[in-house]
C-alpha positions, -999 to 999 in steps of 0.1 A, spaced: 103 -333 -603 75 -312 -615 69 -277 -600 32 -281 -592 36 -309 -566 65 -291 -549 43 -260 -546 15 -280 -531 40 -296 -506 53 -262 -497 18 -249 -490 11 -279 -468 42 -273 -448 34 -236 -441 -3 -242 -434 0 -228 -399 16 -196 -410 -3 -164 -419 12 -142 -447 3 -106 -445 -29 -112 -425 -42 -137 -450 -48 -173 -439 -29 -199 -459 -41 -235 -466 -70 -239 -442 -57 -220 -412 -84 -207 -389 -86 -170 -383 -71 -161 -349 -97 -151 -323 -104 -114 -321 -92 -98 -289 -122 -94 -265 -129 -58 -257 -138 -49 -221 -175 -43 -216 -185 -7 -221 -198 10 -189 -235 9 -183 -249 45 -180 -283 54 -167 -299 88 -162 -330 94 -142 -349 125 -133 -354 138 -97 -389 141 -83 -387 179 -84 -375 179 -121 -402 154 -131 -429 176 -115 -415 208 -132 -413 189 -165 -449 179 -163 -462 213 -152 -439 237 -172 -414 223 -197 -430 192 -211 -420 158 -199 -410 145 -233 -385 173 -239 -369 168 -205 -367 130 -210 -351 136 -244 -324 157 -227 -318 130 -202 -313 105 -230 -290 129 -247 -269 131 -216 -269 93 -212 -257 88 -248 -230 115 -246 -216 101 -213 -216 65 -226 -199 75 -259 -172 96 -241 -165 69 -215 -163 42 -242 -141 63 -264 -116 71 -236 -117 35 -223 -128 46 -188 -150 26 -164 -149 -5 -186 -172 -31 -170 -185 -5 -146 -216 15 -141 -225 52 -140 -258 61 -125 -268 98 -129 -297 119 -118 -308 151 -134 -316 171 -103 -323 204 -121 -326 214 -158 -333 249 -170 -339 258 -207 -323 288 -224 -354 295 -245 -391 288 -239 -400 251 -245 -430 241 -267 -451 234 -236 -443 268 -221 -452 286 -254 -485 267 -255 -495 275 -219 -483 311 -222 -494 325 -256 -476 359 -252 -442 342 -248 -419 345 -278 -391 321 -289 -369 351 -288 -372 352 -250 -340 342 -234 -333 328 -200 -303 316 -180 -303 279 -186 -282 252 -170 -281 219 -152 -274 201 -119 -263 165 -120 -257 141 -91 -248 105 -92 -223 78 -86 -198 57 -105 -193 20 -97 -161 4 -110 -160 -32 -121 -146 -42 -87 -174 -25 -68 -158 7 -57 -184 35 -56 -174 72 -62 -200 100 -59 -202 125 -88 -216 160 -87 -218 187 -113 -236 220 -117 -234 247 -142 -258 276 -150 -253 304 -175 -245 338 -158 -249 361 -188 -277 365 -213 -254 379 -240 -244 343 -250 -280 332 -254 -287 351 -286 -278 322 -309 -288 292 -287 -314 266 -290 -341 259 -263 -317 236 -243 -284 253 -255 -270 260 -220 -279 226 -207 -264 209 -237 -232 228 -234 -231 218 -197 -238 181 -207 -208 182 -230 -186 198 -204 -197 173 -177 -191 143 -200 -157 155 -211 -146 161 -176 -160 128 -163 -144 107 -191 -110 123 -184 -112 118 -146 -114 155 -138 -145 151 -116 -133 124 -94 -95 121 -96 -88 146 -69 -111 130 -42 
């Protein structure tokens, strides 16, 4: 008996076996496990904030901060595996910058970028799990000391609050005690 046919016969016999993750002799790859759908996250602006944004801060800047919050929350929830298949609907009720925005500097020429303010944010919303259970969410944080604002960007306080909110939400710290 020649070695080549016996090797071919051996390969045919083990055609349904995978060796080291490599498919042998025509075996189809096993189906990948299906991941649960990431939660859908939406962020809207309250009527009062929209008005303030149009008159004072600049609507584009406020909308970009809302998108930043949405992305941050979605990434944290997906990374932690929380709210899979669910929905998180948030509303920015209030948003205060730490420095003057471009719109403020245009409308008030004497204003300097070095000017500092106590920034922060107030967020309201609700989380809906995949089975329909709705849980309200509320978060508010404003800076209380100007000494930390020396090295911050225009939305530094608000961005820090977004990170704090997202971290606490994705780890269940905002709703687990209810």
